[in-house]
C-alpha positions in Angstrom: 25.5 -4.0 -22.5 22.3 -5.2 -20.8 19.1 -3.4 -21.5 16.3 -3.4 -18.9 13.3 -5.0 -20.6 10.7 -4.7 -17.8 8.9 -1.6 -16.8 9.8 0.1 -13.5 7.7 -1.0 -10.5 6.3 1.2 -7.7 5.2 -0.5 -4.6 2.6 1.2 -2.5 1.7 0.3 1.1 -2.1 0.1 1.2 -3.7 0.1 4.6 -7.3 1.0 5.1 -6.6 4.6 5.9 -6.9 8.0 4.2 -3.1 8.3 4.3 -2.7 5.1 2.3 -5.3 6.2 -0.2 -3.3 9.5 -0.7 -0.1 7.4 -1.2 -1.8 5.3 -3.8 -3.1 8.5 -5.6 0.4 10.0 -5.6 2.0 6.7 -6.8 -0.5 6.4 -9.7 0.4 10.0 -10.8 4.1 9.1 -10.5 3.6 5.9 -12.5 2.2 7.9 -15.4 5.3 10.0 -15.4 7.7 7.0 -15.2 5.7 4.6 -17.3 5.8 2.3 -14.3 3.7 -0.5 -13.0 1.9 0.0 -9.6 1.9 -2.8 -7.1 -0.4 -2.1 -4.1 0.5 -4.2 -1.1 -1.5 -4.7 2.0 0.1 -6.5 5.0 -2.4 -8.7 6.9 -2.2 -10.6 10.1 -4.8 -12.9 11.6 -6.1 -11.4 14.9 -6.6 -14.9 16.3 -2.9 -15.5 16.8 -2.8 -12.5 19.2 -5.9 -13.4 21.3 -5.7 -14.6 24.8 -6.8 -18.2 25.2 -9.5 -17.1 27.7 -11.1 -14.6 25.3 -14.7 -15.3 24.4 -14.9 -17.6 21.4 -18.0 -15.8 20.0 -16.0 -12.8 19.1 -13.4 -14.7 17.0 -13.4 -14.7 13.3 -11.7 -17.5 11.4 -8.5 -17.0 9.6 -10.3 -17.3 6.2 -13.1 -14.9 7.2 -10.6 -12.2 8.3 -8.5 -12.8 5.1 -11.5 -12.5 2.9 -12.7 -9.3 4.7 -9.2 -7.7 4.4 -8.9 -8.8 0.7 -12.3 -7.3 -0.3 -11.7 -4.0 1.6 -8.3 -3.7 0.0 -9.7 -4.4 -3.5 -12.5 -1.9 -2.9 -10.0 0.8 -2.0 -7.7 0.1 -4.9 -10.6 -0.2 -7.4 -11.8 3.3 -6.6 -8.6 4.7 -8.1 -7.3 2.0 -10.4 -10.0 -0.5 -11.3 -7.9 -3.0 -13.2 -5.0 -3.3 -10.7 -5.2 -6.3 -8.4 -3.7 -5.6 -5.0 -1.4 -8.0 -3.2 -2.5 -9.2 0.2 0.4 -10.7 2.1 0.5 -12.3 5.6 3.0 -10.9 8.0 4.2 -7.8 9.9 3.7 -4.7 7.8 7.3 -3.6 7.7 8.6 -7.0 6.8 5.9 -7.5 4.1 6.6 -4.1 2.5 10.4 -4.6 2.6 10.1 -8.0 1.0 7.9 -6.6 -1.8 10.0 -3.6 -2.6 13.1 -5.6 -3.6 14.0 -4.5 -7.2 11.3 -1.8 -7.1 11.9 1.7 -8.4 10.4 3.1 -5.1 8.2 2.4 -2.1 5.4 4.8 -1.4 3.8 5.1 2.0 1.2 7.3 3.6 1.6 9.2 6.9 -1.2 10.4 9.1 -1.3 14.1 9.8 -0.7 14.7 13.5 -3.0 16.7 15.7 -2.7 20.5 15.4 0.6 21.7 17.0 2.0 18.2 17.4 5.2 17.3 15.6 5.2 14.7 12.8 6.4 11.4 14.1 7.3 8.3 12.1 5.5 5.2 12.9 7.5 2.0 13.5 6.5 0.7 10.1 7.6 3.9 8.4 10.9 4.1 10.2 11.7 0.4 9.4 10.9 1.0 5.7 13.0 4.2 5.5 15.9 2.5 7.1 15.6 -0.9 5.4 14.3 -0.3 1.9 16.7 -1.0 -0.9 15.0 1.8 -2.9 13.8 5.3 -2.3 10.9 5.7 0.1 8.3 8.4 -0.6 6.1 9.5 2.3 2.8 11.1 1.4 0.4 13.1 3.6 -3.3 12.8 2.9 -3.4 16.6 2.5 -0.6 16.5 -0.2 -2.8 14.9 -2.8 -6.4 16.3 -2.8 -9.0 13.7 -4.0 -10.7 16.4 -6.2 -7.6 16.9 -8.3 -7.3 13.2 -9.1 -8.8 11.2 -11.9 -9.1 7.4 -11.7 -6.3 5.6 -13.5 -7.1 2.5 -15.5 -4.6 0.1 -17.0 -4.8 -2.8 -19.3 -3.8 -6.2 -18.1 -0.3 -5.6 -19.3 0.0 -2.6 -17.0 0.0 0.0 -19.8 -2.2 3.1 -19.2 -5.4 3.2 -21.2 -5.5 7.0 -21.3 
């Protein structure tokens, strides 16, 4: 009989949106219940690879500049809720990055933007790809499902154990 010696892992897609922040809040609460480790993942792609060759060079930022900017913004977002958790910044299409990182995870948590009043909720291509392709359950969280005022920051030790 084999015993699982590692703690469960919850992967959270962290874009720079209120929906992703709500997903991280929800995942942190779930991690407390499951004694799980949180792994925030931000998918990043350099905009220079998608620019037309005739676009003005003055508006381009280098690969390294864009990476650093995305890394710092992602760290800032995660640090507001979980100061000692280091997010992962991975290069590639968002669905592919998230699906690669959720292998052997307990679950994948994603945020969804609330539609305009009266409009039906529609899955984004990334959300649809993750729901179809993830090897684990996918939880979709609306920014209105987890109010910020009801949430307390979550701090963990380097081992991932809660400090509260």
